[in-house]
mmCIF file of the N, C-alpha and C atoms, coordinates in Angstrom:
data_MODEL
# 
_entry.id   MODEL 
# 
loop_
_atom_site.group_PDB 
_atom_site.id 
_atom_site.type_symbol 
_atom_site.label_atom_id 
_atom_site.label_alt_id 
_atom_site.label_comp_id 
_atom_site.label_asym_id 
_atom_site.label_entity_id 
_atom_site.label_seq_id 
_atom_site.pdbx_PDB_ins_code 
_atom_site.Cartn_x 
_atom_site.Cartn_y 
_atom_site.Cartn_z 
_atom_site.occupancy 
_atom_site.B_iso_or_equiv 
_atom_site.pdbx_formal_charge 
_atom_site.auth_seq_id 
_atom_site.auth_comp_id 
_atom_site.auth_asym_id 
_atom_site.auth_atom_id 
_atom_site.pdbx_PDB_model_num 
ATOM 1   N N  . MET A 1 1  ? -20.974 179.191 76.450 1.00 0.00 ? 1  MET A N  1 
ATOM 2   C CA . MET A 1 1  ? -21.035 178.362 77.618 1.00 0.00 ? 1  MET A CA 1 
ATOM 3   C C  . MET A 1 1  ? -21.363 176.930 77.196 1.00 0.00 ? 1  MET A C  1 
ATOM 4   N N  . SER A 1 2  ? -20.684 175.969 77.801 1.00 0.00 ? 2  SER A N  1 
ATOM 5   C CA . SER A 1 2  ? -20.864 174.572 77.434 1.00 0.00 ? 2  SER A CA 1 
ATOM 6   C C  . SER A 1 2  ? -21.918 173.925 78.330 1.00 0.00 ? 2  SER A C  1 
ATOM 7   N N  . ARG A 1 3  ? -22.593 172.925 77.748 1.00 0.00 ? 3  ARG A N  1 
ATOM 8   C CA . ARG A 1 3  ? -23.594 172.204 78.519 1.00 0.00 ? 3  ARG A CA 1 
ATOM 9   C C  . ARG A 1 3  ? -23.456 170.717 78.264 1.00 0.00 ? 3  ARG A C  1 
ATOM 10  N N  . GLY A 1 4  ? -23.849 169.951 79.252 1.00 0.00 ? 4  GLY A N  1 
ATOM 11  C CA . GLY A 1 4  ? -23.945 168.506 79.079 1.00 0.00 ? 4  GLY A CA 1 
ATOM 12  C C  . GLY A 1 4  ? -22.604 167.848 78.813 1.00 0.00 ? 4  GLY A C  1 
ATOM 13  N N  . LYS A 1 5  ? -22.603 167.005 77.786 1.00 0.00 ? 5  LYS A N  1 
ATOM 14  C CA . LYS A 1 5  ? -21.408 166.219 77.449 1.00 0.00 ? 5  LYS A CA 1 
ATOM 15  C C  . LYS A 1 5  ? -20.219 167.113 77.072 1.00 0.00 ? 5  LYS A C  1 
ATOM 16  N N  . GLN A 1 6  ? -20.484 168.199 76.385 1.00 0.00 ? 6  GLN A N  1 
ATOM 17  C CA . GLN A 1 6  ? -19.406 169.109 75.991 1.00 0.00 ? 6  GLN A CA 1 
ATOM 18  C C  . GLN A 1 6  ? -18.738 169.715 77.220 1.00 0.00 ? 6  GLN A C  1 
ATOM 19  N N  . LYS A 1 7  ? -19.523 170.029 78.237 1.00 0.00 ? 7  LYS A N  1 
ATOM 20  C CA . LYS A 1 7  ? -18.967 170.590 79.479 1.00 0.00 ? 7  LYS A CA 1 
ATOM 21  C C  . LYS A 1 7  ? -18.054 169.581 80.159 1.00 0.00 ? 7  LYS A C  1 
ATOM 22  N N  . ILE A 1 8  ? -18.479 168.342 80.210 1.00 0.00 ? 8  ILE A N  1 
ATOM 23  C CA . ILE A 1 8  ? -17.671 167.288 80.834 1.00 0.00 ? 8  ILE A CA 1 
ATOM 24  C C  . ILE A 1 8  ? -16.372 167.091 80.063 1.00 0.00 ? 8  ILE A C  1 
ATOM 25  N N  . GLU A 1 9  ? -16.433 167.086 78.730 1.00 0.00 ? 9  GLU A N  1 
ATOM 26  C CA . GLU A 1 9  ? -15.229 166.942 77.904 1.00 0.00 ? 9  GLU A CA 1 
ATOM 27  C C  . GLU A 1 9  ? -14.270 168.108 78.112 1.00 0.00 ? 9  GLU A C  1 
ATOM 28  N N  . ASN A 1 10 ? -14.801 169.323 78.179 1.00 0.00 ? 10 ASN A N  1 
ATOM 29  C CA . ASN A 1 10 ? -13.951 170.493 78.401 1.00 0.00 ? 10 ASN A CA 1 
ATOM 30  C C  . ASN A 1 10 ? -13.286 170.446 79.765 1.00 0.00 ? 10 ASN A C  1 
ATOM 31  N N  . GLN A 1 11 ? -13.999 169.994 80.789 1.00 0.00 ? 11 GLN A N  1 
ATOM 32  C CA . GLN A 1 11 ? -13.410 169.870 82.120 1.00 0.00 ? 11 GLN A CA 1 
ATOM 33  C C  . GLN A 1 11 ? -12.294 168.832 82.127 1.00 0.00 ? 11 GLN A C  1 
ATOM 34  N N  . ARG A 1 12 ? -12.526 167.706 81.443 1.00 0.00 ? 12 ARG A N  1 
ATOM 35  C CA . ARG A 1 12 ? -11.510 166.658 81.382 1.00 0.00 ? 12 ARG A CA 1 
ATOM 36  C C  . ARG A 1 12 ? -10.255 167.155 80.661 1.00 0.00 ? 12 ARG A C  1 
ATOM 37  N N  . LYS A 1 13 ? -10.439 167.839 79.536 1.00 0.00 ? 13 LYS A N  1 
ATOM 38  C CA . LYS A 1 13 ? -9.302  168.379 78.796 1.00 0.00 ? 13 LYS A CA 1 
ATOM 39  C C  . LYS A 1 13 ? -8.538  169.417 79.611 1.00 0.00 ? 13 LYS A C  1 
ATOM 40  N N  . ASN A 1 14 ? -9.283  170.239 80.347 1.00 0.00 ? 14 ASN A N  1 
ATOM 41  C CA . ASN A 1 14 ? -8.646  171.241 81.190 1.00 0.00 ? 14 ASN A CA 1 
ATOM 42  C C  . ASN A 1 14 ? -7.824  170.580 82.300 1.00 0.00 ? 14 ASN A C  1 
ATOM 43  N N  . GLN A 1 15 ? -8.360  169.512 82.897 1.00 0.00 ? 15 GLN A N  1 
ATOM 44  C CA . GLN A 1 15 ? -7.607  168.795 83.929 1.00 0.00 ? 15 GLN A CA 1 
ATOM 45  C C  . GLN A 1 15 ? -6.324  168.203 83.364 1.00 0.00 ? 15 GLN A C  1 
ATOM 46  N N  . GLU A 1 16 ? -6.384  167.666 82.158 1.00 0.00 ? 16 GLU A N  1 
ATOM 47  C CA . GLU A 1 16 ? -5.188  167.109 81.521 1.00 0.00 ? 16 GLU A CA 1 
ATOM 48  C C  . GLU A 1 16 ? -4.161  168.207 81.241 1.00 0.00 ? 16 GLU A C  1 
ATOM 49  N N  . ARG A 1 17 ? -4.628  169.371 80.773 1.00 0.00 ? 17 ARG A N  1 
ATOM 50  C CA . ARG A 1 17 ? -3.723  170.494 80.524 1.00 0.00 ? 17 ARG A CA 1 
ATOM 51  C C  . ARG A 1 17 ? -3.062  170.970 81.814 1.00 0.00 ? 17 ARG A C  1 
ATOM 52  N N  . GLN A 1 18 ? -3.854  171.071 82.858 1.00 0.00 ? 18 GLN A N  1 
ATOM 53  C CA . GLN A 1 18 ? -3.318  171.525 84.144 1.00 0.00 ? 18 GLN A CA 1 
ATOM 54  C C  . GLN A 1 18 ? -2.317  170.524 84.707 1.00 0.00 ? 18 GLN A C  1 
ATOM 55  N N  . ALA A 1 19 ? -2.569  169.230 84.536 1.00 0.00 ? 19 ALA A N  1 
ATOM 56  C CA . ALA A 1 19 ? -1.637  168.207 85.010 1.00 0.00 ? 19 ALA A CA 1 
ATOM 57  C C  . ALA A 1 19 ? -0.319  168.274 84.245 1.00 0.00 ? 19 ALA A C  1 
ATOM 58  N N  . ALA A 1 20 ? -0.387  168.563 82.954 1.00 0.00 ? 20 ALA A N  1 
ATOM 59  C CA . ALA A 1 20 ? 0.832   168.673 82.143 1.00 0.00 ? 20 ALA A CA 1 
ATOM 60  C C  . ALA A 1 20 ? 1.653   169.887 82.558 1.00 0.00 ? 20 ALA A C  1 
ATOM 61  N N  . LEU A 1 21 ? 0.995   170.977 82.890 1.00 0.00 ? 21 LEU A N  1 
ATOM 62  C CA . LEU A 1 21 ? 1.702   172.190 83.302 1.00 0.00 ? 21 LEU A CA 1 
ATOM 63  C C  . LEU A 1 21 ? 2.245   172.092 84.717 1.00 0.00 ? 21 LEU A C  1 
ATOM 64  N N  . LYS A 1 22 ? 1.648   171.254 85.524 1.00 0.00 ? 22 LYS A N  1 
ATOM 65  C CA . LYS A 1 22 ? 2.024   171.159 86.934 1.00 0.00 ? 22 LYS A CA 1 
ATOM 66  C C  . LYS A 1 22 ? 3.424   170.581 87.127 1.00 0.00 ? 22 LYS A C  1 
ATOM 67  N N  . GLY A 1 23 ? 3.936   169.856 86.156 1.00 0.00 ? 23 GLY A N  1 
ATOM 68  C CA . GLY A 1 23 ? 5.238   169.212 86.275 1.00 0.00 ? 23 GLY A CA 1 
ATOM 69  C C  . GLY A 1 23 ? 6.364   170.177 86.597 1.00 0.00 ? 23 GLY A C  1 
ATOM 70  N N  . GLY A 1 24 ? 6.262   171.426 86.235 1.00 0.00 ? 24 GLY A N  1 
ATOM 71  C CA . GLY A 1 24 ? 7.297   172.403 86.530 1.00 0.00 ? 24 GLY A CA 1 
ATOM 72  C C  . GLY A 1 24 ? 8.435   172.363 85.541 1.00 0.00 ? 24 GLY A C  1 
ATOM 73  N N  . LYS A 1 25 ? 9.285   173.367 85.620 1.00 0.00 ? 25 LYS A N  1 
ATOM 74  C CA . LYS A 1 25 ? 10.394  173.460 84.680 1.00 0.00 ? 25 LYS A CA 1 
ATOM 75  C C  . LYS A 1 25 ? 11.739  173.567 85.380 1.00 0.00 ? 25 LYS A C  1 
ATOM 76  N N  . SER A 1 26 ? 11.771  173.241 86.645 1.00 0.00 ? 26 SER A N  1 
ATOM 77  C CA . SER A 1 26 ? 13.007  173.338 87.397 1.00 0.00 ? 26 SER A CA 1 
ATOM 78  C C  . SER A 1 26 ? 13.926  172.164 87.082 1.00 0.00 ? 26 SER A C  1 
ATOM 79  N N  . GLN A 1 27 ? 15.215  172.448 86.974 1.00 0.00 ? 27 GLN A N  1 
ATOM 80  C CA . GLN A 1 27 ? 16.193  171.403 86.684 1.00 0.00 ? 27 GLN A CA 1 
ATOM 81  C C  . GLN A 1 27 ? 17.017  171.047 87.908 1.00 0.00 ? 27 GLN A C  1 
ATOM 82  N N  . LEU A 1 28 ? 16.637  171.548 89.074 1.00 0.00 ? 28 LEU A N  1 
ATOM 83  C CA . LEU A 1 28 ? 17.428  171.304 90.273 1.00 0.00 ? 28 LEU A CA 1 
ATOM 84  C C  . LEU A 1 28 ? 17.504  169.824 90.629 1.00 0.00 ? 28 LEU A C  1 
ATOM 85  N N  . ALA A 1 29 ? 16.412  169.109 90.490 1.00 0.00 ? 29 ALA A N  1 
ATOM 86  C CA . ALA A 1 29 ? 16.411  167.686 90.822 1.00 0.00 ? 29 ALA A CA 1 
ATOM 87  C C  . ALA A 1 29 ? 17.322  166.917 89.868 1.00 0.00 ? 29 ALA A C  1 
ATOM 88  N N  . GLU A 1 30 ? 17.270  167.239 88.593 1.00 0.00 ? 30 GLU A N  1 
ATOM 89  C CA . GLU A 1 30 ? 18.119  166.541 87.629 1.00 0.00 ? 30 GLU A CA 1 
ATOM 90  C C  . GLU A 1 30 ? 19.586  166.886 87.832 1.00 0.00 ? 30 GLU A C  1 
ATOM 91  N N  . ARG A 1 31 ? 19.878  168.124 88.166 1.00 0.00 ? 31 ARG A N  1 
ATOM 92  C CA . ARG A 1 31 ? 21.264  168.517 88.422 1.00 0.00 ? 31 ARG A CA 1 
ATOM 93  C C  . ARG A 1 31 ? 21.813  167.805 89.647 1.00 0.00 ? 31 ARG A C  1 
ATOM 94  N N  . ALA A 1 32 ? 20.982  167.609 90.658 1.00 0.00 ? 32 ALA A N  1 
ATOM 95  C CA . ALA A 1 32 ? 21.431  166.906 91.862 1.00 0.00 ? 32 ALA A CA 1 
ATOM 96  C C  . ALA A 1 32 ? 21.750  165.448 91.546 1.00 0.00 ? 32 ALA A C  1 
ATOM 97  N N  . ASN A 1 33 ? 20.978  164.834 90.659 1.00 0.00 ? 33 ASN A N  1 
ATOM 98  C CA . ASN A 1 33 ? 21.246  163.451 90.278 1.00 0.00 ? 33 ASN A CA 1 
ATOM 99  C C  . ASN A 1 33 ? 22.520  163.332 89.455 1.00 0.00 ? 33 ASN A C  1 
ATOM 100 N N  . CYS A 1 34 ? 22.820  164.325 88.652 1.00 0.00 ? 34 CYS A N  1 
ATOM 101 C CA . CYS A 1 34 ? 23.991  164.276 87.778 1.00 0.00 ? 34 CYS A CA 1 
ATOM 102 C C  . CYS A 1 34 ? 25.286  164.566 88.528 1.00 0.00 ? 34 CYS A C  1 
ATOM 103 N N  . ALA A 1 35 ? 25.228  165.321 89.592 1.00 0.00 ? 35 ALA A N  1 
ATOM 104 C CA . ALA A 1 35 ? 26.432  165.682 90.335 1.00 0.00 ? 35 ALA A CA 1 
ATOM 105 C C  . ALA A 1 35 ? 26.852  164.500 91.199 1.00 0.00 ? 35 ALA A C  1 
ATOM 106 N N  . ARG A 1 36 ? 27.732  163.673 90.692 1.00 0.00 ? 36 ARG A N  1 
ATOM 107 C CA . ARG A 1 36 ? 28.151  162.476 91.402 1.00 0.00 ? 36 ARG A CA 1 
ATOM 108 C C  . ARG A 1 36 ? 29.425  162.688 92.208 1.00 0.00 ? 36 ARG A C  1 
ATOM 109 N N  . VAL A 1 37 ? 30.254  163.638 91.813 1.00 0.00 ? 37 VAL A N  1 
ATOM 110 C CA . VAL A 1 37 ? 31.543  163.877 92.462 1.00 0.00 ? 37 VAL A CA 1 
ATOM 111 C C  . VAL A 1 37 ? 31.581  165.332 92.911 1.00 0.00 ? 37 VAL A C  1 
ATOM 112 N N  . THR A 1 38 ? 32.134  165.576 94.098 1.00 0.00 ? 38 THR A N  1 
ATOM 113 C CA . THR A 1 38 ? 32.317  166.949 94.555 1.00 0.00 ? 38 THR A CA 1 
ATOM 114 C C  . THR A 1 38 ? 33.794  167.180 94.839 1.00 0.00 ? 38 THR A C  1 
ATOM 115 N N  . CYS A 1 39 ? 34.240  168.389 94.593 1.00 0.00 ? 39 CYS A N  1 
ATOM 116 C CA . CYS A 1 39 ? 35.619  168.760 94.877 1.00 0.00 ? 39 CYS A CA 1 
ATOM 117 C C  . CYS A 1 39 ? 35.781  168.821 96.393 1.00 0.00 ? 39 CYS A C  1 
ATOM 118 N N  . PRO A 1 40 ? 36.780  168.142 96.959 1.00 0.00 ? 40 PRO A N  1 
ATOM 119 C CA . PRO A 1 40 ? 36.940  168.156 98.407 1.00 0.00 ? 40 PRO A CA 1 
ATOM 120 C C  . PRO A 1 40 ? 37.364  169.511 98.967 1.00 0.00 ? 40 PRO A C  1 
ATOM 121 N N  . ILE A 1 41 ? 37.889  170.401 98.135 1.00 0.00 ? 41 ILE A N  1 
ATOM 122 C CA . ILE A 1 41 ? 38.346  171.701 98.618 1.00 0.00 ? 41 ILE A CA 1 
ATOM 123 C C  . ILE A 1 41 ? 37.218  172.728 98.590 1.00 0.00 ? 41 ILE A C  1 
ATOM 124 N N  . CYS A 1 42 ? 36.609  172.918 97.420 1.00 0.00 ? 42 CYS A N  1 
ATOM 125 C CA . CYS A 1 42 ? 35.591  173.964 97.279 1.00 0.00 ? 42 CYS A CA 1 
ATOM 126 C C  . CYS A 1 42 ? 34.166  173.421 97.230 1.00 0.00 ? 42 CYS A C  1 
ATOM 127 N N  . MET A 1 43 ? 34.011  172.114 97.267 1.00 0.00 ? 43 MET A N  1 
ATOM 128 C CA . MET A 1 43 ? 32.707  171.454 97.227 1.00 0.00 ? 43 MET A CA 1 
ATOM 129 C C  . MET A 1 43 ? 31.913  171.752 95.956 1.00 0.00 ? 43 MET A C  1 
ATOM 130 N N  . ALA A 1 44 ? 32.601  172.024 94.879 1.00 0.00 ? 44 ALA A N  1 
ATOM 131 C CA . ALA A 1 44 ? 31.940  172.257 93.599 1.00 0.00 ? 44 ALA A CA 1 
ATOM 132 C C  . ALA A 1 44 ? 31.444  170.915 93.051 1.00 0.00 ? 44 ALA A C  1 
ATOM 133 N N  . PRO A 1 45 ? 30.192  170.848 92.594 1.00 0.00 ? 45 PRO A N  1 
ATOM 134 C CA . PRO A 1 45 ? 29.680  169.588 92.041 1.00 0.00 ? 45 PRO A CA 1 
ATOM 135 C C  . PRO A 1 45 ? 30.245  169.332 90.641 1.00 0.00 ? 45 PRO A C  1 
ATOM 136 N N  . LEU A 1 46 ? 30.742  168.131 90.435 1.00 0.00 ? 46 LEU A N  1 
ATOM 137 C CA . LEU A 1 46 ? 31.276  167.719 89.136 1.00 0.00 ? 46 LEU A CA 1 
ATOM 138 C C  . LEU A 1 46 ? 30.492  166.499 88.684 1.00 0.00 ? 46 LEU A C  1 
ATOM 139 N N  . SER A 1 47 ? 30.192  166.419 87.403 1.00 0.00 ? 47 SER A N  1 
ATOM 140 C CA . SER A 1 47 ? 29.338  165.345 86.914 1.00 0.00 ? 47 SER A CA 1 
ATOM 141 C C  . SER A 1 47 ? 30.081  164.024 86.722 1.00 0.00 ? 47 SER A C  1 
ATOM 142 N N  . HIS A 1 48 ? 31.405  164.071 86.601 1.00 0.00 ? 48 HIS A N  1 
ATOM 143 C CA . HIS A 1 48 ? 32.145  162.831 86.372 1.00 0.00 ? 48 HIS A CA 1 
ATOM 144 C C  . HIS A 1 48 ? 33.528  162.949 86.997 1.00 0.00 ? 48 HIS A C  1 
ATOM 145 N N  . ALA A 1 49 ? 34.101  161.835 87.381 1.00 0.00 ? 49 ALA A N  1 
ATOM 146 C CA . ALA A 1 49 ? 35.402  161.824 88.038 1.00 0.00 ? 49 ALA A CA 1 
ATOM 147 C C  . ALA A 1 49 ? 36.519  162.302 87.119 1.00 0.00 ? 49 ALA A C  1 
ATOM 148 N N  . SER A 1 50 ? 36.324  162.192 85.811 1.00 0.00 ? 50 SER A N  1 
ATOM 149 C CA . SER A 1 50 ? 37.360  162.643 84.874 1.00 0.00 ? 50 SER A CA 1 
ATOM 150 C C  . SER A 1 50 ? 37.473  164.168 84.842 1.00 0.00 ? 50 SER A C  1 
ATOM 151 N N  . GLN A 1 51 ? 36.523  164.873 85.408 1.00 0.00 ? 51 GLN A N  1 
ATOM 152 C CA . GLN A 1 51 ? 36.565  166.329 85.427 1.00 0.00 ? 51 GLN A CA 1 
ATOM 153 C C  . GLN A 1 51 ? 37.347  166.874 86.614 1.00 0.00 ? 51 GLN A C  1 
ATOM 154 N N  . VAL A 1 52 ? 37.740  166.012 87.547 1.00 0.00 ? 52 VAL A N  1 
ATOM 155 C CA . VAL A 1 52 ? 38.418  166.479 88.757 1.00 0.00 ? 52 VAL A CA 1 
ATOM 156 C C  . VAL A 1 52 ? 39.810  167.028 88.427 1.00 0.00 ? 52 VAL A C  1 
ATOM 157 N N  . ALA A 1 53 ? 40.582  166.327 87.620 1.00 0.00 ? 53 ALA A N  1 
ATOM 158 C CA . ALA A 1 53 ? 41.940  166.780 87.303 1.00 0.00 ? 53 ALA A CA 1 
ATOM 159 C C  . ALA A 1 53 ? 41.936  168.140 86.592 1.00 0.00 ? 53 ALA A C  1 
ATOM 160 N N  . PRO A 1 54 ? 41.126  168.356 85.557 1.00 0.00 ? 54 PRO A N  1 
ATOM 161 C CA . PRO A 1 54 ? 41.092  169.702 84.948 1.00 0.00 ? 54 PRO A CA 1 
ATOM 162 C C  . PRO A 1 54 ? 40.583  170.772 85.914 1.00 0.00 ? 54 PRO A C  1 
ATOM 163 N N  . HIS A 1 55 ? 39.672  170.392 86.804 1.00 0.00 ? 55 HIS A N  1 
ATOM 164 C CA . HIS A 1 55 ? 39.170  171.340 87.799 1.00 0.00 ? 55 HIS A CA 1 
ATOM 165 C C  . HIS A 1 55 ? 40.295  171.757 88.739 1.00 0.00 ? 55 HIS A C  1 
ATOM 166 N N  . TYR A 1 56 ? 41.099  170.808 89.178 1.00 0.00 ? 56 TYR A N  1 
ATOM 167 C CA . TYR A 1 56 ? 42.228  171.125 90.055 1.00 0.00 ? 56 TYR A CA 1 
ATOM 168 C C  . TYR A 1 56 ? 43.224  172.033 89.338 1.00 0.00 ? 56 TYR A C  1 
ATOM 169 N N  . GLN A 1 57 ? 43.488  171.771 88.067 1.00 0.00 ? 57 GLN A N  1 
ATOM 170 C CA . GLN A 1 57 ? 44.436  172.596 87.324 1.00 0.00 ? 57 GLN A CA 1 
ATOM 171 C C  . GLN A 1 57 ? 43.919  174.015 87.151 1.00 0.00 ? 57 GLN A C  1 
ATOM 172 N N  . ALA A 1 58 ? 42.629  174.174 86.965 1.00 0.00 ? 58 ALA A N  1 
ATOM 173 C CA . ALA A 1 58 ? 42.058  175.491 86.725 1.00 0.00 ? 58 ALA A CA 1 
ATOM 174 C C  . ALA A 1 58 ? 41.801  176.262 88.019 1.00 0.00 ? 58 ALA A C  1 
ATOM 175 N N  . ARG A 1 59 ? 41.268  175.603 89.032 1.00 0.00 ? 59 ARG A N  1 
ATOM 176 C CA . ARG A 1 59 ? 40.828  176.300 90.240 1.00 0.00 ? 59 ARG A CA 1 
ATOM 177 C C  . ARG A 1 59 ? 41.784  176.190 91.426 1.00 0.00 ? 59 ARG A C  1 
ATOM 178 N N  . HIS A 1 60 ? 42.528  175.099 91.494 1.00 0.00 ? 60 HIS A N  1 
ATOM 179 C CA . HIS A 1 60 ? 43.428  174.873 92.623 1.00 0.00 ? 60 HIS A CA 1 
ATOM 180 C C  . HIS A 1 60 ? 44.812  174.474 92.119 1.00 0.00 ? 60 HIS A C  1 
ATOM 181 N N  . PRO A 1 61 ? 45.520  175.373 91.425 1.00 0.00 ? 61 PRO A N  1 
ATOM 182 C CA . PRO A 1 61 ? 46.789  175.000 90.810 1.00 0.00 ? 61 PRO A CA 1 
ATOM 183 C C  . PRO A 1 61 ? 47.886  174.658 91.818 1.00 0.00 ? 61 PRO A C  1 
ATOM 184 N N  . LYS A 1 62 ? 47.800  175.164 93.041 1.00 0.00 ? 62 LYS A N  1 
ATOM 185 C CA . LYS A 1 62 ? 48.841  174.875 94.039 1.00 0.00 ? 62 LYS A CA 1 
ATOM 186 C C  . LYS A 1 62 ? 48.621  173.540 94.741 1.00 0.00 ? 62 LYS A C  1 
ATOM 187 N N  . GLU A 1 63 ? 47.451  172.972 94.614 1.00 0.00 ? 63 GLU A N  1 
ATOM 188 C CA . GLU A 1 63 ? 47.141  171.692 95.246 1.00 0.00 ? 63 GLU A CA 1 
ATOM 189 C C  . GLU A 1 63 ? 47.430  170.541 94.290 1.00 0.00 ? 63 GLU A C  1 
ATOM 190 N N  . THR A 1 64 ? 47.619  169.363 94.839 1.00 0.00 ? 64 THR A N  1 
ATOM 191 C CA . THR A 1 64 ? 47.836  168.178 94.001 1.00 0.00 ? 64 THR A CA 1 
ATOM 192 C C  . THR A 1 64 ? 46.518  167.412 93.877 1.00 0.00 ? 64 THR A C  1 
ATOM 193 N N  . VAL A 1 65 ? 46.327  166.792 92.749 1.00 0.00 ? 65 VAL A N  1 
ATOM 194 C CA . VAL A 1 65 ? 45.111  166.031 92.500 1.00 0.00 ? 65 VAL A CA 1 
ATOM 195 C C  . VAL A 1 65 ? 45.153  164.765 93.361 1.00 0.00 ? 65 VAL A C  1 
ATOM 196 N N  . PRO A 1 66 ? 44.085  164.426 94.070 1.00 0.00 ? 66 PRO A N  1 
ATOM 197 C CA . PRO A 1 66 ? 44.066  163.184 94.855 1.00 0.00 ? 66 PRO A CA 1 
ATOM 198 C C  . PRO A 1 66 ? 44.351  161.975 93.990 1.00 0.00 ? 66 PRO A C  1 
ATOM 199 N N  . ALA A 1 67 ? 44.994  160.984 94.567 1.00 0.00 ? 67 ALA A N  1 
ATOM 200 C CA . ALA A 1 67 ? 45.406  159.802 93.810 1.00 0.00 ? 67 ALA A CA 1 
ATOM 201 C C  . ALA A 1 67 ? 44.220  159.062 93.206 1.00 0.00 ? 67 ALA A C  1 
ATOM 202 N N  . GLU A 1 68 ? 43.103  159.038 93.871 1.00 0.00 ? 68 GLU A N  1 
ATOM 203 C CA . GLU A 1 68 ? 41.941  158.318 93.346 1.00 0.00 ? 68 GLU A CA 1 
ATOM 204 C C  . GLU A 1 68 ? 41.390  158.930 92.064 1.00 0.00 ? 68 GLU A C  1 
ATOM 205 N N  . PHE A 1 69 ? 41.642  160.226 91.856 1.00 0.00 ? 69 PHE A N  1 
ATOM 206 C CA . PHE A 1 69 ? 41.155  160.900 90.646 1.00 0.00 ? 69 PHE A CA 1 
ATOM 207 C C  . PHE A 1 69 ? 42.262  161.116 89.625 1.00 0.00 ? 69 PHE A C  1 
ATOM 208 N N  . ALA A 1 70 ? 43.498  161.009 89.994 1.00 0.00 ? 70 ALA A N  1 
ATOM 209 C CA . ALA A 1 70 ? 44.599  161.238 89.071 1.00 0.00 ? 70 ALA A CA 1 
ATOM 210 C C  . ALA A 1 70 ? 44.694  160.141 88.018 1.00 0.00 ? 70 ALA A C  1 
ATOM 211 N N  . GLN A 1 71 ? 44.269  158.939 88.342 1.00 0.00 ? 71 GLN A N  1 
ATOM 212 C CA . GLN A 1 71 ? 44.354  157.804 87.417 1.00 0.00 ? 71 GLN A CA 1 
ATOM 213 C C  . GLN A 1 71 ? 43.400  157.972 86.236 1.00 0.00 ? 71 GLN A C  1 
ATOM 214 N N  . GLN A 1 72 ? 42.302  158.661 86.427 1.00 0.00 ? 72 GLN A N  1 
ATOM 215 C CA . GLN A 1 72 ? 41.267  158.730 85.398 1.00 0.00 ? 72 GLN A CA 1 
ATOM 216 C C  . GLN A 1 72 ? 41.476  159.886 84.569 1.00 0.00 ? 72 GLN A C  1 
# 
């Protein structure tokens, strides 16, 4: 059992450890920031506009790529 100054130091270190662990490990917030473009048909999140054309070829082969994304 700690007493005096050692007890205060242990409490401070424990608070710092708990604050570091509190941050969490979820990537949902970062994924939401990275998803800048969504497919207008299936609403799939895409990280960059250059991924729209390959997505259309793979997932929607009967549809045509929108003109705004075909250039890139």
